[in-house]
PDB file of N, CA, C, O and CB in Angstrom:
ATOM      1  N   MET A   1       6.159   3.786   8.628  1.00  0.00           N
ATOM      2  CA  MET A   1       7.554   3.473   8.414  1.00  0.00           C
ATOM      3  C   MET A   1       7.674   2.535   7.216  1.00  0.00           C
ATOM      4  O   MET A   1       6.831   1.664   7.000  1.00  0.00           O
ATOM      5  CB  MET A   1       8.179   2.843   9.681  1.00  0.00           C
ATOM      6  N   LYS A   2       8.722   2.730   6.458  1.00  0.00           N
ATOM      7  CA  LYS A   2       8.968   1.866   5.311  1.00  0.00           C
ATOM      8  C   LYS A   2      10.173   0.981   5.595  1.00  0.00           C
ATOM      9  O   LYS A   2      11.186   1.439   6.124  1.00  0.00           O
ATOM     10  CB  LYS A   2       9.190   2.701   4.026  1.00  0.00           C
ATOM     11  N   PHE A   3      10.050  -0.287   5.236  1.00  0.00           N
ATOM     12  CA  PHE A   3      11.134  -1.244   5.370  1.00  0.00           C
ATOM     13  C   PHE A   3      11.273  -2.003   4.063  1.00  0.00           C
ATOM     14  O   PHE A   3      10.274  -2.311   3.412  1.00  0.00           O
ATOM     15  CB  PHE A   3      10.885  -2.215   6.554  1.00  0.00           C
ATOM     16  N   LYS A   4      12.488  -2.301   3.680  1.00  0.00           N
ATOM     17  CA  LYS A   4      12.711  -3.158   2.524  1.00  0.00           C
ATOM     18  C   LYS A   4      12.635  -4.597   2.983  1.00  0.00           C
ATOM     19  O   LYS A   4      13.085  -4.939   4.077  1.00  0.00           O
ATOM     20  CB  LYS A   4      14.079  -2.858   1.844  1.00  0.00           C
ATOM     21  N   VAL A   5      12.057  -5.445   2.132  1.00  0.00           N
ATOM     22  CA  VAL A   5      11.963  -6.860   2.445  1.00  0.00           C
ATOM     23  C   VAL A   5      12.521  -7.663   1.271  1.00  0.00           C
ATOM     24  O   VAL A   5      12.560  -7.191   0.134  1.00  0.00           O
ATOM     25  CB  VAL A   5      10.493  -7.266   2.753  1.00  0.00           C
ATOM     26  N   VAL A   6      12.947  -8.874   1.573  1.00  0.00           N
ATOM     27  CA  VAL A   6      13.452  -9.792   0.551  1.00  0.00           C
ATOM     28  C   VAL A   6      12.460 -10.939   0.452  1.00  0.00           C
ATOM     29  O   VAL A   6      12.165 -11.610   1.440  1.00  0.00           O
ATOM     30  CB  VAL A   6      14.904 -10.311   0.893  1.00  0.00           C
ATOM     31  N   LEU A   7      11.953 -11.155  -0.753  1.00  0.00           N
ATOM     32  CA  LEU A   7      10.956 -12.190  -1.005  1.00  0.00           C
ATOM     33  C   LEU A   7      11.583 -13.256  -1.889  1.00  0.00           C
ATOM     34  O   LEU A   7      12.133 -12.956  -2.949  1.00  0.00           O
ATOM     35  CB  LEU A   7       9.674 -11.596  -1.667  1.00  0.00           C
ATOM     36  N   GLU A   8      11.493 -14.511  -1.438  1.00  0.00           N
ATOM     37  CA  GLU A   8      12.062 -15.620  -2.202  1.00  0.00           C
ATOM     38  C   GLU A   8      11.020 -16.719  -2.358  1.00  0.00           C
ATOM     39  O   GLU A   8      10.286 -17.036  -1.422  1.00  0.00           O
ATOM     40  CB  GLU A   8      13.337 -16.171  -1.514  1.00  0.00           C
ATOM     41  N   GLU A   9      10.968 -17.290  -3.545  1.00  0.00           N
ATOM     42  CA  GLU A   9      10.080 -18.425  -3.767  1.00  0.00           C
ATOM     43  C   GLU A   9      10.710 -19.659  -3.132  1.00  0.00           C
ATOM     44  O   GLU A   9      11.898 -19.919  -3.318  1.00  0.00           O
ATOM     45  CB  GLU A   9       9.813 -18.650  -5.290  1.00  0.00           C
ATOM     46  N   ASP A  10       9.918 -20.413  -2.388  1.00  0.00           N
ATOM     47  CA  ASP A  10      10.393 -21.643  -1.764  1.00  0.00           C
ATOM     48  C   ASP A  10      10.072 -22.793  -2.709  1.00  0.00           C
ATOM     49  O   ASP A  10       8.977 -23.354  -2.665  1.00  0.00           O
ATOM     50  CB  ASP A  10       9.742 -21.864  -0.351  1.00  0.00           C
ATOM     51  N   GLU A  11      11.018 -23.138  -3.553  1.00  0.00           N
ATOM     52  CA  GLU A  11      10.794 -24.164  -4.571  1.00  0.00           C
ATOM     53  C   GLU A  11      10.643 -25.558  -3.978  1.00  0.00           C
ATOM     54  O   GLU A  11       9.988 -26.418  -4.566  1.00  0.00           O
ATOM     55  CB  GLU A  11      11.930 -24.161  -5.563  1.00  0.00           C
ATOM     56  N   GLU A  12      11.241 -25.780  -2.826  1.00  0.00           N
ATOM     57  CA  GLU A  12      11.196 -27.108  -2.203  1.00  0.00           C
ATOM     58  C   GLU A  12       9.834 -27.401  -1.582  1.00  0.00           C
ATOM     59  O   GLU A  12       9.279 -28.483  -1.777  1.00  0.00           O
ATOM     60  CB  GLU A  12      12.280 -27.226  -1.140  1.00  0.00           C
ATOM     61  N   VAL A  13       9.304 -26.450  -0.844  1.00  0.00           N
ATOM     62  CA  VAL A  13       8.056 -26.651  -0.112  1.00  0.00           C
ATOM     63  C   VAL A  13       6.878 -25.970  -0.806  1.00  0.00           C
ATOM     64  O   VAL A  13       5.731 -26.385  -0.643  1.00  0.00           O
ATOM     65  CB  VAL A  13       8.194 -26.127   1.313  1.00  0.00           C
ATOM     66  N   GLY A  14       7.161 -24.937  -1.569  1.00  0.00           N
ATOM     67  CA  GLY A  14       6.109 -24.131  -2.188  1.00  0.00           C
ATOM     68  C   GLY A  14       5.873 -22.879  -1.381  1.00  0.00           C
ATOM     69  O   GLY A  14       6.256 -22.803  -0.214  1.00  0.00           O
ATOM     70  N   GLY A  15       5.253 -21.909  -1.986  1.00  0.00           N
ATOM     71  CA  GLY A  15       4.987 -20.654  -1.302  1.00  0.00           C
ATOM     72  C   GLY A  15       6.185 -19.725  -1.360  1.00  0.00           C
ATOM     73  O   GLY A  15       7.065 -19.864  -2.210  1.00  0.00           O
ATOM     74  N   TYR A  16       6.199 -18.776  -0.439  1.00  0.00           N
ATOM     75  CA  TYR A  16       7.225 -17.740  -0.430  1.00  0.00           C
ATOM     76  C   TYR A  16       7.737 -17.498   0.984  1.00  0.00           C
ATOM     77  O   TYR A  16       6.988 -17.588   1.958  1.00  0.00           O
ATOM     78  CB  TYR A  16       6.680 -16.439  -1.025  1.00  0.00           C
ATOM     79  N   VAL A  17       9.010 -17.194   1.075  1.00  0.00           N
ATOM     80  CA  VAL A  17       9.660 -16.830   2.327  1.00  0.00           C
ATOM     81  C   VAL A  17      10.047 -15.371   2.199  1.00  0.00           C
ATOM     82  O   VAL A  17      10.539 -14.951   1.151  1.00  0.00           O
ATOM     83  CB  VAL A  17      10.912 -17.742   2.637  1.00  0.00           C
ATOM     84  N   VAL A  18       9.833 -14.596   3.244  1.00  0.00           N
ATOM     85  CA  VAL A  18      10.126 -13.163   3.193  1.00  0.00           C
ATOM     86  C   VAL A  18      10.815 -12.758   4.489  1.00  0.00           C
ATOM     87  O   VAL A  18      10.482 -13.247   5.568  1.00  0.00           O
ATOM     88  CB  VAL A  18       8.826 -12.325   2.970  1.00  0.00           C
ATOM     89  N   SER A  19      11.789 -11.848   4.360  1.00  0.00           N
ATOM     90  CA  SER A  19      12.506 -11.370   5.538  1.00  0.00           C
ATOM     91  C   SER A  19      12.705  -9.869   5.442  1.00  0.00           C
ATOM     92  O   SER A  19      12.623  -9.283   4.362  1.00  0.00           O
ATOM     93  CB  SER A  19      13.864 -12.087   5.687  1.00  0.00           C
ATOM     94  N   CYS A  20      12.964  -9.263   6.579  1.00  0.00           N
ATOM     95  CA  CYS A  20      13.234  -7.838   6.665  1.00  0.00           C
ATOM     96  C   CYS A  20      14.669  -7.680   7.154  1.00  0.00           C
ATOM     97  O   CYS A  20      14.922  -7.794   8.353  1.00  0.00           O
ATOM     98  CB  CYS A  20      12.214  -7.110   7.616  1.00  0.00           C
ATOM     99  N   PRO A  21      15.620  -7.418   6.244  1.00  0.00           N
ATOM    100  CA  PRO A  21      17.033  -7.352   6.631  1.00  0.00           C
ATOM    101  C   PRO A  21      17.343  -6.296   7.694  1.00  0.00           C
ATOM    102  O   PRO A  21      18.311  -6.451   8.439  1.00  0.00           O
ATOM    103  CB  PRO A  21      17.865  -7.080   5.420  1.00  0.00           C
ATOM    104  N   ALA A  22      16.556  -5.241   7.781  1.00  0.00           N
ATOM    105  CA  ALA A  22      16.815  -4.184   8.757  1.00  0.00           C
ATOM    106  C   ALA A  22      16.565  -4.635  10.189  1.00  0.00           C
ATOM    107  O   ALA A  22      17.070  -4.031  11.136  1.00  0.00           O
ATOM    108  CB  ALA A  22      15.959  -2.982   8.451  1.00  0.00           C
ATOM    109  N   ILE A  23      15.776  -5.709  10.345  1.00  0.00           N
ATOM    110  CA  ILE A  23      15.460  -6.212  11.686  1.00  0.00           C
ATOM    111  C   ILE A  23      15.914  -7.662  11.753  1.00  0.00           C
ATOM    112  O   ILE A  23      15.217  -8.549  11.260  1.00  0.00           O
ATOM    113  CB  ILE A  23      13.921  -6.080  12.010  1.00  0.00           C
ATOM    114  N   PRO A  24      17.063  -7.918  12.351  1.00  0.00           N
ATOM    115  CA  PRO A  24      17.574  -9.292  12.420  1.00  0.00           C
ATOM    116  C   PRO A  24      16.547 -10.253  13.028  1.00  0.00           C
ATOM    117  O   PRO A  24      15.948  -9.971  14.066  1.00  0.00           O
ATOM    118  CB  PRO A  24      18.867  -9.329  13.239  1.00  0.00           C
ATOM    119  N   GLY A  25      16.361 -11.387  12.359  1.00  0.00           N
ATOM    120  CA  GLY A  25      15.444 -12.400  12.854  1.00  0.00           C
ATOM    121  C   GLY A  25      13.997 -12.194  12.465  1.00  0.00           C
ATOM    122  O   GLY A  25      13.133 -12.968  12.876  1.00  0.00           O
ATOM    123  N   CYS A  26      13.714 -11.168  11.680  1.00  0.00           N
ATOM    124  CA  CYS A  26      12.333 -10.883  11.287  1.00  0.00           C
ATOM    125  C   CYS A  26      12.053 -11.567   9.957  1.00  0.00           C
ATOM    126  O   CYS A  26      12.474 -11.091   8.902  1.00  0.00           O
ATOM    127  CB  CYS A  26      12.077  -9.345  11.187  1.00  0.00           C
ATOM    128  N   HIS A  27      11.337 -12.689  10.016  1.00  0.00           N
ATOM    129  CA  HIS A  27      11.039 -13.505   8.841  1.00  0.00           C
ATOM    130  C   HIS A  27       9.573 -13.918   8.874  1.00  0.00           C
ATOM    131  O   HIS A  27       8.940 -13.920   9.930  1.00  0.00           O
ATOM    132  CB  HIS A  27      11.961 -14.756   8.782  1.00  0.00           C
ATOM    133  N   SER A  28       9.044 -14.264   7.713  1.00  0.00           N
ATOM    134  CA  SER A  28       7.702 -14.818   7.635  1.00  0.00           C
ATOM    135  C   SER A  28       7.585 -15.604   6.338  1.00  0.00           C
ATOM    136  O   SER A  28       8.569 -15.798   5.624  1.00  0.00           O
ATOM    137  CB  SER A  28       6.621 -13.698   7.715  1.00  0.00           C
ATOM    138  N   GLN A  29       6.381 -16.051   6.045  1.00  0.00           N
ATOM    139  CA  GLN A  29       6.152 -16.826   4.824  1.00  0.00           C
ATOM    140  C   GLN A  29       4.686 -16.729   4.447  1.00  0.00           C
ATOM    141  O   GLN A  29       3.866 -16.217   5.210  1.00  0.00           O
ATOM    142  CB  GLN A  29       6.576 -18.311   5.008  1.00  0.00           C
ATOM    143  N   GLY A  30       4.366 -17.231   3.256  1.00  0.00           N
ATOM    144  CA  GLY A  30       2.982 -17.263   2.809  1.00  0.00           C
ATOM    145  C   GLY A  30       2.856 -18.125   1.572  1.00  0.00           C
ATOM    146  O   GLY A  30       3.843 -18.389   0.885  1.00  0.00           O
ATOM    147  N   ASP A  31       1.648 -18.561   1.291  1.00  0.00           N
ATOM    148  CA  ASP A  31       1.400 -19.393   0.112  1.00  0.00           C
ATOM    149  C   ASP A  31       1.455 -18.583  -1.180  1.00  0.00           C
ATOM    150  O   ASP A  31       1.779 -19.122  -2.239  1.00  0.00           O
ATOM    151  CB  ASP A  31       0.046 -20.078   0.230  1.00  0.00           C
ATOM    152  N   THR A  32       1.138 -17.279  -1.094  1.00  0.00           N
ATOM    153  CA  THR A  32       1.186 -16.394  -2.256  1.00  0.00           C
ATOM    154  C   THR A  32       2.058 -15.191  -1.913  1.00  0.00           C
ATOM    155  O   THR A  32       2.388 -14.962  -0.750  1.00  0.00           O
ATOM    156  CB  THR A  32      -0.248 -15.943  -2.685  1.00  0.00           C
ATOM    157  N   VAL A  33       2.426 -14.429  -2.935  1.00  0.00           N
ATOM    158  CA  VAL A  33       3.206 -13.210  -2.706  1.00  0.00           C
ATOM    159  C   VAL A  33       2.433 -12.273  -1.789  1.00  0.00           C
ATOM    160  O   VAL A  33       2.989 -11.721  -0.839  1.00  0.00           O
ATOM    161  CB  VAL A  33       3.540 -12.505  -4.046  1.00  0.00           C
ATOM    162  N   GLU A  34       1.161 -12.100  -2.076  1.00  0.00           N
ATOM    163  CA  GLU A  34       0.326 -11.188  -1.290  1.00  0.00           C
ATOM    164  C   GLU A  34       0.257 -11.620   0.169  1.00  0.00           C
ATOM    165  O   GLU A  34       0.372 -10.791   1.072  1.00  0.00           O
ATOM    166  CB  GLU A  34      -1.084 -11.115  -1.879  1.00  0.00           C
ATOM    167  N   GLU A  35       0.070 -12.913   0.398  1.00  0.00           N
ATOM    168  CA  GLU A  35      -0.013 -13.425   1.769  1.00  0.00           C
ATOM    169  C   GLU A  35       1.321 -13.253   2.487  1.00  0.00           C
ATOM    170  O   GLU A  35       1.350 -12.869   3.656  1.00  0.00           O
ATOM    171  CB  GLU A  35      -0.431 -14.910   1.770  1.00  0.00           C
ATOM    172  N   ALA A  36       2.419 -13.533   1.801  1.00  0.00           N
ATOM    173  CA  ALA A  36       3.740 -13.379   2.405  1.00  0.00           C
ATOM    174  C   ALA A  36       3.995 -11.924   2.792  1.00  0.00           C
ATOM    175  O   ALA A  36       4.550 -11.658   3.858  1.00  0.00           O
ATOM    176  CB  ALA A  36       4.829 -13.870   1.443  1.00  0.00           C
ATOM    177  N   LEU A  37       3.597 -10.983   1.939  1.00  0.00           N
ATOM    178  CA  LEU A  37       3.802  -9.567   2.242  1.00  0.00           C
ATOM    179  C   LEU A  37       2.935  -9.109   3.408  1.00  0.00           C
ATOM    180  O   LEU A  37       3.387  -8.323   4.241  1.00  0.00           O
ATOM    181  CB  LEU A  37       3.505  -8.719   1.014  1.00  0.00           C
ATOM    182  N   GLU A  38       1.701  -9.586   3.478  1.00  0.00           N
ATOM    183  CA  GLU A  38       0.855  -9.256   4.626  1.00  0.00           C
ATOM    184  C   GLU A  38       1.446  -9.837   5.913  1.00  0.00           C
ATOM    185  O   GLU A  38       1.445  -9.187   6.959  1.00  0.00           O
ATOM    186  CB  GLU A  38      -0.583  -9.785   4.410  1.00  0.00           C
ATOM    187  N   ASN A  39       1.952 -11.074   5.820  1.00  0.00           N
ATOM    188  CA  ASN A  39       2.525 -11.721   6.999  1.00  0.00           C
ATOM    189  C   ASN A  39       3.793 -11.030   7.479  1.00  0.00           C
ATOM    190  O   ASN A  39       4.030 -10.957   8.685  1.00  0.00           O
ATOM    191  CB  ASN A  39       2.819 -13.173   6.701  1.00  0.00           C
ATOM    192  N   ILE A  40       4.626 -10.515   6.549  1.00  0.00           N
ATOM    193  CA  ILE A  40       5.844  -9.836   6.993  1.00  0.00           C
ATOM    194  C   ILE A  40       5.492  -8.506   7.652  1.00  0.00           C
ATOM    195  O   ILE A  40       6.191  -8.065   8.564  1.00  0.00           O
ATOM    196  CB  ILE A  40       6.809  -9.610   5.805  1.00  0.00           C
ATOM    197  N   LYS A  41       4.423  -7.868   7.205  1.00  0.00           N
ATOM    198  CA  LYS A  41       3.983  -6.637   7.876  1.00  0.00           C
ATOM    199  C   LYS A  41       3.641  -6.922   9.333  1.00  0.00           C
ATOM    200  O   LYS A  41       4.005  -6.160  10.229  1.00  0.00           O
ATOM    201  CB  LYS A  41       2.763  -6.024   7.152  1.00  0.00           C
ATOM    202  N   GLU A  42       2.935  -8.033   9.559  1.00  0.00           N
ATOM    203  CA  GLU A  42       2.593  -8.423  10.928  1.00  0.00           C
ATOM    204  C   GLU A  42       3.846  -8.762  11.728  1.00  0.00           C
ATOM    205  O   GLU A  42       3.953  -8.413  12.904  1.00  0.00           O
ATOM    206  CB  GLU A  42       1.633  -9.620  10.922  1.00  0.00           C
ATOM    207  N   ALA A  43       4.802  -9.450  11.079  1.00  0.00           N
ATOM    208  CA  ALA A  43       6.041  -9.821  11.762  1.00  0.00           C
ATOM    209  C   ALA A  43       6.856  -8.580  12.123  1.00  0.00           C
ATOM    210  O   ALA A  43       7.415  -8.504  13.217  1.00  0.00           O
ATOM    211  CB  ALA A  43       6.876 -10.767  10.883  1.00  0.00           C
ATOM    212  N   ILE A  44       6.927  -7.613  11.219  1.00  0.00           N
ATOM    213  CA  ILE A  44       7.656  -6.373  11.487  1.00  0.00           C
ATOM    214  C   ILE A  44       7.015  -5.644  12.668  1.00  0.00           C
ATOM    215  O   ILE A  44       7.708  -5.174  13.571  1.00  0.00           O
ATOM    216  CB  ILE A  44       7.677  -5.462  10.228  1.00  0.00           C
ATOM    217  N   THR A  45       5.693  -5.556  12.648  1.00  0.00           N
ATOM    218  CA  THR A  45       4.984  -4.899  13.741  1.00  0.00           C
ATOM    219  C   THR A  45       5.278  -5.591  15.068  1.00  0.00           C
ATOM    220  O   THR A  45       5.546  -4.929  16.070  1.00  0.00           O
ATOM    221  CB  THR A  45       3.473  -4.886  13.470  1.00  0.00           C
ATOM    222  N   ALA A  46       5.229  -6.918  15.076  1.00  0.00           N
ATOM    223  CA  ALA A  46       5.502  -7.673  16.307  1.00  0.00           C
ATOM    224  C   ALA A  46       6.940  -7.463  16.776  1.00  0.00           C
ATOM    225  O   ALA A  46       7.191  -7.303  17.971  1.00  0.00           O
ATOM    226  CB  ALA A  46       5.238  -9.173  16.086  1.00  0.00           C
ATOM    227  N   CYS A  47       7.881  -7.463  15.835  1.00  0.00           N
ATOM    228  CA  CYS A  47       9.285  -7.241  16.204  1.00  0.00           C
ATOM    229  C   CYS A  47       9.471  -5.851  16.798  1.00  0.00           C
ATOM    230  O   CYS A  47      10.156  -5.691  17.808  1.00  0.00           O
ATOM    231  CB  CYS A  47      10.204  -7.421  14.980  1.00  0.00           C
ATOM    232  N   LEU A  48       8.863  -4.845  16.173  1.00  0.00           N
ATOM    233  CA  LEU A  48       8.995  -3.473  16.678  1.00  0.00           C
ATOM    234  C   LEU A  48       8.364  -3.322  18.052  1.00  0.00           C
ATOM    235  O   LEU A  48       8.892  -2.609  18.905  1.00  0.00           O
ATOM    236  CB  LEU A  48       8.358  -2.484  15.705  1.00  0.00           C
ATOM    237  N   GLU A  49       7.229  -3.994  18.273  1.00  0.00           N
ATOM    238  CA  GLU A  49       6.562  -3.918  19.574  1.00  0.00           C
ATOM    239  C   GLU A  49       7.416  -4.529  20.675  1.00  0.00           C
ATOM    240  O   GLU A  49       7.303  -4.144  21.838  1.00  0.00           O
ATOM    241  CB  GLU A  49       5.209  -4.620  19.518  1.00  0.00           C
ATOM    242  N   SER A  50       8.268  -5.476  20.312  1.00  0.00           N
ATOM    243  CA  SER A  50       9.096  -6.122  21.332  1.00  0.00           C
ATOM    244  C   SER A  50      10.366  -5.324  21.634  1.00  0.00           C
ATOM    245  O   SER A  50      11.095  -5.652  22.570  1.00  0.00           O
ATOM    246  CB  SER A  50       9.468  -7.529  20.884  1.00  0.00           C
ATOM    247  N   LEU A  51      10.630  -4.290  20.855  1.00  0.00           N
ATOM    248  CA  LEU A  51      11.825  -3.477  21.042  1.00  0.00           C
ATOM    249  C   LEU A  51      11.496  -2.196  21.795  1.00  0.00           C
ATOM    250  O   LEU A  51      10.346  -1.758  21.840  1.00  0.00           O
ATOM    251  CB  LEU A  51      12.466  -3.148  19.694  1.00  0.00           C
ATOM    252  N   GLY A  52      12.517  -1.616  22.376  1.00  0.00           N
ATOM    253  CA  GLY A  52      12.353  -0.324  23.008  1.00  0.00           C
ATOM    254  C   GLY A  52      12.467   0.785  21.976  1.00  0.00           C
ATOM    255  O   GLY A  52      12.903   0.549  20.849  1.00  0.00           O
ATOM    256  N   GLU A  53      12.076   1.990  22.358  1.00  0.00           N
ATOM    257  CA  GLU A  53      12.103   3.125  21.433  1.00  0.00           C
ATOM    258  C   GLU A  53      13.519   3.401  20.924  1.00  0.00           C
ATOM    259  O   GLU A  53      13.701   3.746  19.756  1.00  0.00           O
ATOM    260  CB  GLU A  53      11.541   4.377  22.115  1.00  0.00           C
ATOM    261  N   LYS A  54      14.516   3.251  21.787  1.00  0.00           N
ATOM    262  CA  LYS A  54      15.909   3.486  21.390  1.00  0.00           C
ATOM    263  C   LYS A  54      16.348   2.486  20.315  1.00  0.00           C
ATOM    264  O   LYS A  54      17.025   2.854  19.355  1.00  0.00           O
ATOM    265  CB  LYS A  54      16.840   3.390  22.617  1.00  0.00           C
ATOM    266  N   ASP A  55      15.959   1.226  20.487  1.00  0.00           N
ATOM    267  CA  ASP A  55      16.300   0.194  19.501  1.00  0.00           C
ATOM    268  C   ASP A  55      15.660   0.489  18.148  1.00  0.00           C
ATOM    269  O   ASP A  55      16.293   0.314  17.107  1.00  0.00           O
ATOM    270  CB  ASP A  55      15.858  -1.189  19.998  1.00  0.00           C
ATOM    271  N   ILE A  56      14.408   0.935  18.161  1.00  0.00           N
ATOM    272  CA  ILE A  56      13.715   1.261  16.914  1.00  0.00           C
ATOM    273  C   ILE A  56      14.420   2.405  16.209  1.00  0.00           C
ATOM    274  O   ILE A  56      14.597   2.364  14.992  1.00  0.00           O
ATOM    275  CB  ILE A  56      12.243   1.625  17.183  1.00  0.00           C
ATOM    276  N   GLU A  57      14.825   3.423  16.951  1.00  0.00           N
ATOM    277  CA  GLU A  57      15.535   4.559  16.355  1.00  0.00           C
ATOM    278  C   GLU A  57      16.837   4.102  15.706  1.00  0.00           C
ATOM    279  O   GLU A  57      17.196   4.584  14.631  1.00  0.00           O
ATOM    280  CB  GLU A  57      15.824   5.635  17.419  1.00  0.00           C
ATOM    281  N   GLU A  58      17.546   3.175  16.351  1.00  0.00           N
ATOM    282  CA  GLU A  58      18.794   2.661  15.781  1.00  0.00           C
ATOM    283  C   GLU A  58      18.539   1.952  14.457  1.00  0.00           C
ATOM    284  O   GLU A  58      19.313   2.121  13.514  1.00  0.00           O
ATOM    285  CB  GLU A  58      19.479   1.704  16.764  1.00  0.00           C
ATOM    286  N   PHE A  59      17.471   1.164  14.364  1.00  0.00           N
ATOM    287  CA  PHE A  59      17.141   0.480  13.113  1.00  0.00           C
ATOM    288  C   PHE A  59      16.843   1.490  12.011  1.00  0.00           C
ATOM    289  O   PHE A  59      17.266   1.316  10.868  1.00  0.00           O
ATOM    290  CB  PHE A  59      15.938  -0.461  13.312  1.00  0.00           C
ATOM    291  N   LEU A  60      16.110   2.550  12.361  1.00  0.00           N
ATOM    292  CA  LEU A  60      15.711   3.533  11.360  1.00  0.00           C
ATOM    293  C   LEU A  60      16.878   4.413  10.911  1.00  0.00           C
ATOM    294  O   LEU A  60      16.835   4.984   9.821  1.00  0.00           O
ATOM    295  CB  LEU A  60      14.597   4.402  11.907  1.00  0.00           C
ATOM    296  N   GLU A  61      17.918   4.527  11.736  1.00  0.00           N
ATOM    297  CA  GLU A  61      19.066   5.352  11.387  1.00  0.00           C
ATOM    298  C   GLU A  61      20.102   4.611  10.550  1.00  0.00           C
ATOM    299  O   GLU A  61      21.003   5.236   9.991  1.00  0.00           O
ATOM    300  CB  GLU A  61      19.711   5.871  12.633  1.00  0.00           C
ATOM    301  N   LYS A  62      19.987   3.288  10.456  1.00  0.00           N
ATOM    302  CA  LYS A  62      20.932   2.512   9.655  1.00  0.00           C
ATOM    303  C   LYS A  62      20.782   2.890   8.191  1.00  0.00           C
ATOM    304  O   LYS A  62      19.688   3.236   7.747  1.00  0.00           O
ATOM    305  CB  LYS A  62      20.711   0.992   9.850  1.00  0.00           C
ATOM    306  N   PRO A  63      21.880   2.828   7.435  1.00  0.00           N
ATOM    307  CA  PRO A  63      21.742   3.087   5.998  1.00  0.00           C
ATOM    308  C   PRO A  63      20.817   2.054   5.366  1.00  0.00           C
ATOM    309  O   PRO A  63      20.709   0.927   5.851  1.00  0.00           O
ATOM    310  CB  PRO A  63      23.124   3.069   5.300  1.00  0.00           C
ATOM    311  N   SER A  64      20.166   2.435   4.303  1.00  0.00           N
ATOM    312  CA  SER A  64      19.241   1.531   3.613  1.00  0.00           C
ATOM    313  C   SER A  64      19.931   0.250   3.171  1.00  0.00           C
ATOM    314  O   SER A  64      21.079   0.257   2.726  1.00  0.00           O
ATOM    315  CB  SER A  64      18.624   2.225   2.406  1.00  0.00           C
ATOM    316  N   THR A  65      19.210  -0.827   3.305  1.00  0.00           N
ATOM    317  CA  THR A  65      19.684  -2.110   2.809  1.00  0.00           C
ATOM    318  C   THR A  65      19.532  -2.109   1.301  1.00  0.00           C
ATOM    319  O   THR A  65      18.531  -1.625   0.773  1.00  0.00           O
ATOM    320  CB  THR A  65      18.908  -3.300   3.455  1.00  0.00           C
ATOM    321  N   ARG A  66      20.510  -2.643   0.616  1.00  0.00           N
ATOM    322  CA  ARG A  66      20.429  -2.752  -0.842  1.00  0.00           C
ATOM    323  C   ARG A  66      20.560  -4.207  -1.212  1.00  0.00           C
ATOM    324  O   ARG A  66      21.416  -4.919  -0.686  1.00  0.00           O
ATOM    325  CB  ARG A  66      21.525  -1.899  -1.548  1.00  0.00           C
ATOM    326  N   VAL A  67      19.713  -4.647  -2.116  1.00  0.00           N
ATOM    327  CA  VAL A  67      19.772  -6.013  -2.622  1.00  0.00           C
ATOM    328  C   VAL A  67      20.340  -5.913  -4.042  1.00  0.00           C
ATOM    329  O   VAL A  67      19.733  -5.291  -4.915  1.00  0.00           O
ATOM    330  CB  VAL A  67      18.337  -6.726  -2.596  1.00  0.00           C
ATOM    331  N   LEU A  68      21.478  -6.514  -4.263  1.00  0.00           N
ATOM    332  CA  LEU A  68      22.172  -6.436  -5.534  1.00  0.00           C
ATOM    333  C   LEU A  68      22.472  -7.820  -6.073  1.00  0.00           C
ATOM    334  O   LEU A  68      22.495  -8.798  -5.326  1.00  0.00           O
ATOM    335  CB  LEU A  68      23.454  -5.639  -5.391  1.00  0.00           C
ATOM    336  N   GLU A  69      22.700  -7.897  -7.364  1.00  0.00           N
ATOM    337  CA  GLU A  69      23.124  -9.158  -7.984  1.00  0.00           C
ATOM    338  C   GLU A  69      24.598  -9.046  -8.351  1.00  0.00           C
ATOM    339  O   GLU A  69      25.066  -7.984  -8.760  1.00  0.00           O
ATOM    340  CB  GLU A  69      22.259  -9.493  -9.249  1.00  0.00           C
ATOM    341  N   VAL A  70      25.320 -10.140  -8.202  1.00  0.00           N
ATOM    342  CA  VAL A  70      26.703 -10.206  -8.653  1.00  0.00           C
ATOM    343  C   VAL A  70      26.864 -11.422  -9.533  1.00  0.00           C
ATOM    344  O   VAL A  70      26.173 -12.425  -9.351  1.00  0.00           O
ATOM    345  CB  VAL A  70      27.687 -10.254  -7.459  1.00  0.00           C
ATOM    346  N   VAL A  71      27.762 -11.339 -10.475  1.00  0.00           N
ATOM    347  CA  VAL A  71      28.033 -12.455 -11.369  1.00  0.00           C
ATOM    348  C   VAL A  71      29.355 -13.081 -10.942  1.00  0.00           C
ATOM    349  O   VAL A  71      30.354 -12.381 -10.780  1.00  0.00           O
ATOM    350  CB  VAL A  71      28.075 -11.994 -12.868  1.00  0.00           C
ATOM    351  N   VAL A  72      29.360 -14.380 -10.763  1.00  0.00           N
ATOM    352  CA  VAL A  72      30.574 -15.093 -10.328  1.00  0.00           C
ATOM    353  C   VAL A  72      30.986 -16.052 -11.424  1.00  0.00           C
ATOM    354  O   VAL A  72      31.983 -16.760 -11.281  1.00  0.00           O
ATOM    355  CB  VAL A  72      30.343 -15.858  -8.982  1.00  0.00           C
TER     356      VAL A  72
END
């Protein structure tokens, strides 16, 4: 399964914070980009394991999340 994730540099503490918008509450972090991405894979797996099959199907049927920039 493929999921989009949002990766942000944590300038205050250092490292990176990563979340999976398709699964509410699914977040992780890491000292490097690579570590953060590996950790979010584990977090996604754990979140999916805690859900029922019907819940997983609902997540997969949602339209794709898009990350866009806007100018204000």
